PAKOL-300697 format. One record per residue (C-alpha): residue in three letters; x, y, z. Coordinates in nm, 2 decimals. Example, Ala and Ser with C-alpha at 12.3 -4.5 7.8 and 13.67 -1.06 7.14 Angstrom:
2
<mike ALA | c1 1.23 | c2 -0.45 | c3 0.78>
<mike SER | c1 1.37 | c2 -0.11 | c3 0.71>
//
This chain:
275
<mike MET | c1 -2.68 | c2 0.59 | c3 2.04>
<mike PRO | c1 -2.94 | c2 0.80 | c3 1.85>
<mike GLU | c1 -2.66 | c2 1.04 | c3 1.74>
<mike LYS | c1 -2.46 | c2 0.74 | c3 1.61>
<mike LEU | c1 -2.76 | c2 0.62 | c3 1.41>
<mike THR | c1 -2.82 | c2 0.96 | c3 1.26>
<mike GLY | c1 -2.46 | c2 1.01 | c3 1.16>
<mike LEU | c1 -2.45 | c2 0.67 | c3 0.99>
<mike THR | c1 -2.78 | c2 0.74 | c3 0.81>
<mike GLU | c1 -2.66 | c2 1.07 | c3 0.67>
<mike TRP | c1 -2.32 | c2 0.92 | c3 0.56>
<mike PHE | c1 -2.50 | c2 0.66 | c3 0.36>
<mike GLN | c1 -2.64 | c2 0.94 | c3 0.14>
<mike THR | c1 -2.29 | c2 1.04 | c3 0.03>
<mike PRO | c1 -2.13 | c2 0.89 | c3 -0.28>
<mike PRO | c1 -1.91 | c2 0.65 | c3 -0.09>
<mike GLY | c1 -2.21 | c2 0.56 | c3 0.13>
<mike GLN | c1 -2.42 | c2 0.48 | c3 -0.18>
<mike TYR | c1 -2.13 | c2 0.28 | c3 -0.33>
<mike LEU | c1 -2.10 | c2 0.07 | c3 -0.01>
<mike LEU | c1 -2.48 | c2 0.02 | c3 0.02>
<mike GLY | c1 -2.50 | c2 -0.10 | c3 -0.34>
<mike TRP | c1 -2.24 | c2 -0.36 | c3 -0.28>
<mike GLU | c1 -2.40 | c2 -0.48 | c3 0.04>
<mike GLN | c1 -2.74 | c2 -0.49 | c3 -0.11>
<mike THR | c1 -2.61 | c2 -0.73 | c3 -0.38>
<mike GLN | c1 -2.44 | c2 -0.95 | c3 -0.11>
<mike PHE | c1 -2.75 | c2 -0.97 | c3 0.11>
<mike ASP | c1 -2.97 | c2 -1.05 | c3 -0.19>
<mike LEU | c1 -2.74 | c2 -1.34 | c3 -0.29>
<mike ALA | c1 -2.70 | c2 -1.47 | c3 0.07>
<mike VAL | c1 -3.07 | c2 -1.48 | c3 0.17>
<mike ALA | c1 -3.23 | c2 -1.57 | c3 -0.16>
<mike ASP | c1 -3.22 | c2 -1.95 | c3 -0.11>
<mike LEU | c1 -3.26 | c2 -1.96 | c3 0.27>
<mike PHE | c1 -3.59 | c2 -2.13 | c3 0.37>
<mike GLY | c1 -3.79 | c2 -2.11 | c3 0.69>
<mike TYR | c1 -4.07 | c2 -1.92 | c3 0.84>
<mike ASN | c1 -3.94 | c2 -1.62 | c3 1.03>
<mike ALA | c1 -3.67 | c2 -1.37 | c3 0.94>
<mike LEU | c1 -3.56 | c2 -1.05 | c3 1.12>
<mike GLN | c1 -3.35 | c2 -0.76 | c3 1.00>
<mike LEU | c1 -3.21 | c2 -0.57 | c3 1.29>
<mike GLY | c1 -3.12 | c2 -0.21 | c3 1.21>
<mike LEU | c1 -3.02 | c2 -0.01 | c3 0.90>
<mike PRO | c1 -3.36 | c2 0.05 | c3 0.73>
<mike GLU | c1 -3.18 | c2 0.21 | c3 0.43>
<mike LEU | c1 -3.08 | c2 -0.14 | c3 0.33>
<mike GLN | c1 -3.35 | c2 -0.39 | c3 0.23>
<mike ALA | c1 -3.16 | c2 -0.69 | c3 0.34>
<mike LEU | c1 -3.46 | c2 -0.93 | c3 0.32>
<mike GLN | c1 -3.61 | c2 -0.83 | c3 -0.01>
<mike ALA | c1 -3.48 | c2 -1.14 | c3 -0.19>
<mike ASN | c1 -3.59 | c2 -1.38 | c3 0.08>
<mike ARG | c1 -3.91 | c2 -1.58 | c3 0.05>
<mike MET | c1 -3.99 | c2 -1.65 | c3 0.41>
<mike PRO | c1 -4.36 | c2 -1.57 | c3 0.49>
<mike HIS | c1 -4.28 | c2 -1.36 | c3 0.80>
<mike ARG | c1 -4.01 | c2 -1.09 | c3 0.76>
<mike TRP | c1 -3.96 | c2 -0.80 | c3 1.00>
<mike LEU | c1 -3.75 | c2 -0.49 | c3 1.02>
<mike ALA | c1 -3.66 | c2 -0.38 | c3 1.37>
<mike LEU | c1 -3.48 | c2 -0.08 | c3 1.49>
<mike PRO | c1 -3.24 | c2 -0.15 | c3 1.77>
<mike GLU | c1 -3.35 | c2 0.16 | c3 1.97>
<mike ALA | c1 -3.63 | c2 0.41 | c3 2.01>
<mike LEU | c1 -3.59 | c2 0.72 | c3 1.81>
<mike LEU | c1 -3.63 | c2 1.05 | c3 2.00>
<mike PRO | c1 -3.89 | c2 1.30 | c3 1.86>
<mike THR | c1 -3.61 | c2 1.54 | c3 1.76>
<mike GLN | c1 -3.41 | c2 1.26 | c3 1.59>
<mike VAL | c1 -3.66 | c2 1.07 | c3 1.39>
<mike GLU | c1 -3.59 | c2 1.26 | c3 1.07>
<mike ALA | c1 -3.45 | c2 0.99 | c3 0.84>
<mike TRP | c1 -3.39 | c2 0.89 | c3 0.49>
<mike ALA | c1 -3.64 | c2 0.64 | c3 0.35>
<mike PRO | c1 -3.54 | c2 0.38 | c3 0.09>
<mike GLY | c1 -3.52 | c2 0.55 | c3 -0.24>
<mike GLY | c1 -3.35 | c2 0.87 | c3 -0.11>
<mike ASN | c1 -3.65 | c2 1.06 | c3 0.01>
<mike ARG | c1 -3.61 | c2 1.26 | c3 0.33>
<mike VAL | c1 -3.89 | c2 1.22 | c3 0.58>
<mike GLY | c1 -3.96 | c2 1.36 | c3 0.92>
<mike GLY | c1 -4.19 | c2 1.30 | c3 1.21>
<mike ASP | c1 -4.23 | c2 0.98 | c3 1.41>
<mike ALA | c1 -4.52 | c2 0.82 | c3 1.22>
<mike GLU | c1 -4.40 | c2 0.93 | c3 0.87>
<mike ALA | c1 -4.04 | c2 0.82 | c3 0.92>
<mike LEU | c1 -4.13 | c2 0.48 | c3 1.07>
<mike GLN | c1 -4.39 | c2 0.42 | c3 0.80>
<mike ALA | c1 -4.16 | c2 0.51 | c3 0.52>
<mike MET | c1 -3.89 | c2 0.28 | c3 0.66>
<mike LYS | c1 -4.15 | c2 0.00 | c3 0.71>
<mike VAL | c1 -4.04 | c2 -0.06 | c3 1.07>
<mike ALA | c1 -4.22 | c2 -0.35 | c3 1.23>
<mike LEU | c1 -4.10 | c2 -0.30 | c3 1.58>
<mike ILE | c1 -3.86 | c2 -0.10 | c3 1.79>
<mike THR | c1 -3.66 | c2 -0.30 | c3 2.04>
<mike ASP | c1 -3.33 | c2 -0.33 | c3 2.22>
<mike ALA | c1 -3.09 | c2 -0.54 | c3 2.02>
<mike ALA | c1 -2.95 | c2 -0.69 | c3 2.34>
<mike ALA | c1 -3.30 | c2 -0.81 | c3 2.46>
<mike LEU | c1 -3.50 | c2 -0.92 | c3 2.16>
<mike PRO | c1 -3.88 | c2 -0.98 | c3 2.23>
<mike PHE | c1 -3.88 | c2 -1.33 | c3 2.07>
<mike PRO | c1 -3.89 | c2 -1.67 | c3 2.24>
<mike ALA | c1 -3.59 | c2 -1.90 | c3 2.22>
<mike ALA | c1 -3.54 | c2 -2.09 | c3 1.89>
<mike SER | c1 -3.81 | c2 -1.89 | c3 1.71>
<mike LEU | c1 -3.63 | c2 -1.73 | c3 1.42>
<mike ASP | c1 -3.48 | c2 -1.90 | c3 1.11>
<mike LEU | c1 -3.27 | c2 -1.60 | c3 0.99>
<mike VAL | c1 -3.13 | c2 -1.28 | c3 1.15>
<mike VAL | c1 -2.94 | c2 -1.02 | c3 0.95>
<mike LEU | c1 -2.72 | c2 -0.76 | c3 1.12>
<mike PRO | c1 -2.62 | c2 -0.49 | c3 0.88>
<mike HIS | c1 -2.37 | c2 -0.28 | c3 1.08>
<mike THR | c1 -2.57 | c2 -0.35 | c3 1.39>
<mike LEU | c1 -2.29 | c2 -0.47 | c3 1.61>
<mike GLU | c1 -2.09 | c2 -0.15 | c3 1.54>
<mike LEU | c1 -2.38 | c2 0.06 | c3 1.67>
<mike SER | c1 -2.43 | c2 -0.15 | c3 1.98>
<mike ALA | c1 -2.30 | c2 -0.07 | c3 2.32>
<mike ASP | c1 -2.26 | c2 -0.44 | c3 2.39>
<mike PRO | c1 -2.21 | c2 -0.62 | c3 2.06>
<mike HIS | c1 -2.12 | c2 -0.95 | c3 2.23>
<mike GLN | c1 -2.46 | c2 -0.95 | c3 2.41>
<mike VAL | c1 -2.64 | c2 -0.88 | c3 2.08>
<mike LEU | c1 -2.47 | c2 -1.19 | c3 1.94>
<mike ARG | c1 -2.58 | c2 -1.39 | c3 2.24>
<mike GLU | c1 -2.94 | c2 -1.28 | c3 2.19>
<mike VAL | c1 -2.92 | c2 -1.38 | c3 1.82>
<mike GLU | c1 -2.79 | c2 -1.72 | c3 1.92>
<mike ARG | c1 -3.08 | c2 -1.76 | c3 2.17>
<mike VAL | c1 -3.36 | c2 -1.67 | c3 1.92>
<mike LEU | c1 -3.23 | c2 -1.87 | c3 1.63>
<mike VAL | c1 -3.34 | c2 -2.22 | c3 1.57>
<mike PRO | c1 -3.08 | c2 -2.49 | c3 1.53>
<mike GLU | c1 -2.93 | c2 -2.46 | c3 1.18>
<mike GLY | c1 -3.06 | c2 -2.11 | c3 1.16>
<mike ARG | c1 -2.84 | c2 -1.84 | c3 1.00>
<mike VAL | c1 -2.71 | c2 -1.50 | c3 1.09>
<mike VAL | c1 -2.58 | c2 -1.27 | c3 0.82>
<mike ILE | c1 -2.35 | c2 -0.98 | c3 0.94>
<mike SER | c1 -2.19 | c2 -0.69 | c3 0.76>
<mike GLY | c1 -1.94 | c2 -0.44 | c3 0.91>
<mike PHE | c1 -1.66 | c2 -0.20 | c3 0.84>
<mike ASN | c1 -1.32 | c2 -0.36 | c3 0.81>
<mike PRO | c1 -1.07 | c2 -0.17 | c3 1.03>
<mike GLY | c1 -0.78 | c2 -0.32 | c3 0.84>
<mike SER | c1 -0.89 | c2 -0.17 | c3 0.51>
<mike LEU | c1 -0.77 | c2 0.16 | c3 0.35>
<mike TRP | c1 -1.09 | c2 0.32 | c3 0.47>
<mike GLY | c1 -1.04 | c2 0.18 | c3 0.82>
<mike LEU | c1 -0.68 | c2 0.30 | c3 0.84>
<mike ARG | c1 -0.77 | c2 0.65 | c3 0.73>
<mike GLN | c1 -1.04 | c2 0.65 | c3 1.00>
<mike GLY | c1 -0.80 | c2 0.54 | c3 1.26>
<mike ARG | c1 -0.55 | c2 0.80 | c3 1.16>
<mike ALA | c1 -0.82 | c2 1.07 | c3 1.18>
<mike ARG | c1 -0.92 | c2 0.96 | c3 1.53>
<mike LEU | c1 -0.56 | c2 0.96 | c3 1.65>
<mike CYS | c1 -0.51 | c2 1.31 | c3 1.52>
<mike GLU | c1 -0.83 | c2 1.43 | c3 1.70>
<mike ARG | c1 -0.71 | c2 1.28 | c3 2.03>
<mike MET | c1 -0.37 | c2 1.45 | c3 1.99>
<mike GLY | c1 -0.52 | c2 1.78 | c3 1.88>
<mike LEU | c1 -0.35 | c2 1.77 | c3 1.54>
<mike SER | c1 -0.50 | c2 1.90 | c3 1.21>
<mike VAL | c1 -0.25 | c2 1.85 | c3 0.93>
<mike LEU | c1 -0.37 | c2 1.87 | c3 0.57>
<mike GLY | c1 -0.71 | c2 1.74 | c3 0.68>
<mike ALA | c1 -0.57 | c2 1.44 | c3 0.85>
<mike SER | c1 -0.81 | c2 1.48 | c3 1.14>
<mike ASN | c1 -1.12 | c2 1.47 | c3 0.91>
<mike LEU | c1 -1.32 | c2 1.15 | c3 0.96>
<mike PHE | c1 -1.40 | c2 0.97 | c3 0.64>
<mike LEU | c1 -1.64 | c2 0.72 | c3 0.79>
<mike PRO | c1 -1.92 | c2 0.82 | c3 1.04>
<mike ASP | c1 -1.80 | c2 0.82 | c3 1.40>
<mike ALA | c1 -2.07 | c2 0.56 | c3 1.47>
<mike GLY | c1 -1.90 | c2 0.33 | c3 1.71>
<mike ASP | c1 -1.60 | c2 0.09 | c3 1.73>
<mike PHE | c1 -1.53 | c2 -0.12 | c3 1.43>
<mike ILE | c1 -1.51 | c2 -0.49 | c3 1.49>
<mike GLY | c1 -1.25 | c2 -0.67 | c3 1.29>
<mike PRO | c1 -1.36 | c2 -0.99 | c3 1.11>
<mike TRP | c1 -1.10 | c2 -1.19 | c3 1.30>
<mike ARG | c1 -1.25 | c2 -1.08 | c3 1.63>
<mike LEU | c1 -1.60 | c2 -1.15 | c3 1.50>
<mike ARG | c1 -1.50 | c2 -1.51 | c3 1.41>
<mike ASP | c1 -1.38 | c2 -1.57 | c3 1.76>
<mike TRP | c1 -1.71 | c2 -1.45 | c3 1.90>
<mike LEU | c1 -1.91 | c2 -1.67 | c3 1.67>
<mike GLN | c1 -1.70 | c2 -1.97 | c3 1.75>
<mike LEU | c1 -1.75 | c2 -1.92 | c3 2.12>
<mike LEU | c1 -2.13 | c2 -1.91 | c3 2.07>
<mike SER | c1 -2.12 | c2 -2.24 | c3 1.87>
<mike PHE | c1 -2.17 | c2 -2.08 | c3 1.53>
<mike GLU | c1 -2.00 | c2 -2.23 | c3 1.23>
<mike LEU | c1 -1.87 | c2 -1.99 | c3 0.96>
<mike GLU | c1 -2.04 | c2 -2.08 | c3 0.64>
<mike SER | c1 -1.89 | c2 -1.80 | c3 0.41>
<mike ASP | c1 -1.71 | c2 -1.47 | c3 0.43>
<mike ARG | c1 -1.61 | c2 -1.22 | c3 0.18>
<mike TYR | c1 -1.48 | c2 -0.86 | c3 0.15>
<mike GLY | c1 -1.57 | c2 -0.58 | c3 -0.09>
<mike CYS | c1 -1.54 | c2 -0.21 | c3 -0.18>
<mike TYR | c1 -1.17 | c2 -0.18 | c3 -0.26>
<mike ARG | c1 -1.18 | c2 0.17 | c3 -0.41>
<mike PRO | c1 -0.98 | c2 0.44 | c3 -0.23>
<mike ALA | c1 -1.14 | c2 0.66 | c3 0.04>
<mike MET | c1 -1.27 | c2 0.93 | c3 -0.20>
<mike LYS | c1 -1.56 | c2 1.15 | c3 -0.12>
<mike THR | c1 -1.67 | c2 1.24 | c3 -0.48>
<mike ASP | c1 -1.85 | c2 1.01 | c3 -0.72>
<mike LYS | c1 -1.61 | c2 1.12 | c3 -1.00>
<mike TRP | c1 -1.31 | c2 0.97 | c3 -0.84>
<mike LEU | c1 -1.50 | c2 0.66 | c3 -0.72>
<mike GLN | c1 -1.59 | c2 0.59 | c3 -1.08>
<mike ARG | c1 -1.24 | c2 0.64 | c3 -1.20>
<mike THR | c1 -1.11 | c2 0.38 | c3 -0.96>
<mike ALA | c1 -1.38 | c2 0.12 | c3 -1.03>
<mike TRP | c1 -1.11 | c2 -0.11 | c3 -1.17>
<mike MET | c1 -0.98 | c2 -0.15 | c3 -0.81>
<mike ASP | c1 -1.28 | c2 -0.36 | c3 -0.72>
<mike ARG | c1 -1.17 | c2 -0.64 | c3 -0.96>
<mike ALA | c1 -0.80 | c2 -0.60 | c3 -0.87>
<mike GLY | c1 -0.87 | c2 -0.60 | c3 -0.50>
<mike ALA | c1 -1.09 | c2 -0.91 | c3 -0.50>
<mike ARG | c1 -0.80 | c2 -1.09 | c3 -0.67>
<mike TRP | c1 -0.48 | c2 -0.95 | c3 -0.53>
<mike TRP | c1 -0.57 | c2 -0.82 | c3 -0.18>
<mike PRO | c1 -0.90 | c2 -0.96 | c3 -0.08>
<mike ILE | c1 -0.88 | c2 -0.91 | c3 0.29>
<mike PHE | c1 -0.84 | c2 -0.53 | c3 0.26>
<mike GLY | c1 -1.19 | c2 -0.45 | c3 0.14>
<mike ALA | c1 -1.36 | c2 -0.17 | c3 0.32>
<mike VAL | c1 -1.65 | c2 -0.39 | c3 0.44>
<mike TYR | c1 -1.68 | c2 -0.76 | c3 0.52>
<mike PHE | c1 -1.97 | c2 -0.99 | c3 0.49>
<mike VAL | c1 -2.02 | c2 -1.30 | c3 0.70>
<mike VAL | c1 -2.27 | c2 -1.59 | c3 0.70>
<mike ALA | c1 -2.27 | c2 -1.82 | c3 1.00>
<mike VAL | c1 -2.49 | c2 -2.12 | c3 1.10>
<mike LYS | c1 -2.60 | c2 -2.20 | c3 1.45>
<mike ARG | c1 -2.49 | c2 -2.55 | c3 1.54>
<mike VAL | c1 -2.63 | c2 -2.75 | c3 1.83>
<mike ARG | c1 -2.43 | c2 -3.05 | c3 1.92>
<mike GLY | c1 -2.65 | c2 -3.35 | c3 1.97>
<mike MET | c1 -2.60 | c2 -3.66 | c3 2.17>
<mike ARG | c1 -2.71 | c2 -4.02 | c3 2.14>
<mike LEU | c1 -2.83 | c2 -4.22 | c3 2.44>
<mike LEU | c1 -2.64 | c2 -4.55 | c3 2.44>
<mike GLY | c1 -2.80 | c2 -4.69 | c3 2.75>
<mike PRO | c1 -2.68 | c2 -4.72 | c3 3.11>
<mike ALA | c1 -2.31 | c2 -4.73 | c3 3.16>
<mike TRP | c1 -2.36 | c2 -5.00 | c3 3.43>
<mike LYS | c1 -2.49 | c2 -5.35 | c3 3.39>
<mike PRO | c1 -2.61 | c2 -5.59 | c3 3.66>
<mike ARG | c1 -2.33 | c2 -5.82 | c3 3.76>
<mike ARG | c1 -2.42 | c2 -6.18 | c3 3.70>
<mike SER | c1 -2.35 | c2 -6.42 | c3 3.99>
<mike PRO | c1 -2.08 | c2 -6.67 | c3 3.89>
<mike SER | c1 -2.22 | c2 -7.01 | c3 3.80>
<mike PRO | c1 -2.10 | c2 -7.30 | c3 4.02>
<mike ALA | c1 -1.81 | c2 -7.48 | c3 3.88>
<mike PRO | c1 -1.86 | c2 -7.85 | c3 3.82>
<mike VAL | c1 -1.69 | c2 -8.07 | c3 4.08>
<mike PRO | c1 -1.55 | c2 -8.40 | c3 3.95>
<mike VAL | c1 -1.67 | c2 -8.71 | c3 4.13>
<mike ALA | c1 -1.40 | c2 -8.93 | c3 4.26>
<mike ASN | c1 -1.40 | c2 -9.28 | c3 4.13>
<mike ARG | c1 -1.49 | c2 -9.54 | c3 4.40>
<mike ARG | c1 -1.25 | c2 -9.82 | c3 4.46>
//
């Protein structure tokens, strides 16, 4: 897991990584700006300030795993490289280090949880979602971003992985474009998981339609594809963004189903006329 986190962190410093982070930062700002409550948690990806536009009084950033001393060198927000446990964690403003599958919060204690690519880095993403459902209050929200395996970026990544398994190297086809940071979870699969956990999908969208280019020059030249993709092929964006609400089905007590049976009243007996 630490190797996965390091690979994803380094990839986010590349031109396509910066392009994707910029889009996701805008989406998180829009999604959390008008969400009210008391406690909010960002789980993972310190390069993204997912809660900066939120106004809840208590907002925390948690890393989903402990960083080993040889792997704590990281990129702080703003693009500055830092190293060392204390310096790295302070620069990233990490509030706590915890296991994403066993959060140190009581049940129904958080109003908002954001998961920027957290599920992809988890060994048990379904358990992470179960923990999020446990700690969220009723009507609390979870905001999730992830790579779309059905996009051009995802298809190129899948082709490269297939070539690696087959031992092929044809015209760079075996070169991974995205970090090999875990299994991508399709948005259709994520919707099924959320539904099973009694979450209701509030909104979803896709973004980053430019081709899988590694240079900023070509990414800028294909910027028009973001507008075209959002209109003509919206589900093929490189990344998806989901907002879901925790629903708790209530019940109303109608009273006991049984009622005491009343004894039948005696029927009147007619009196015979005397002759």
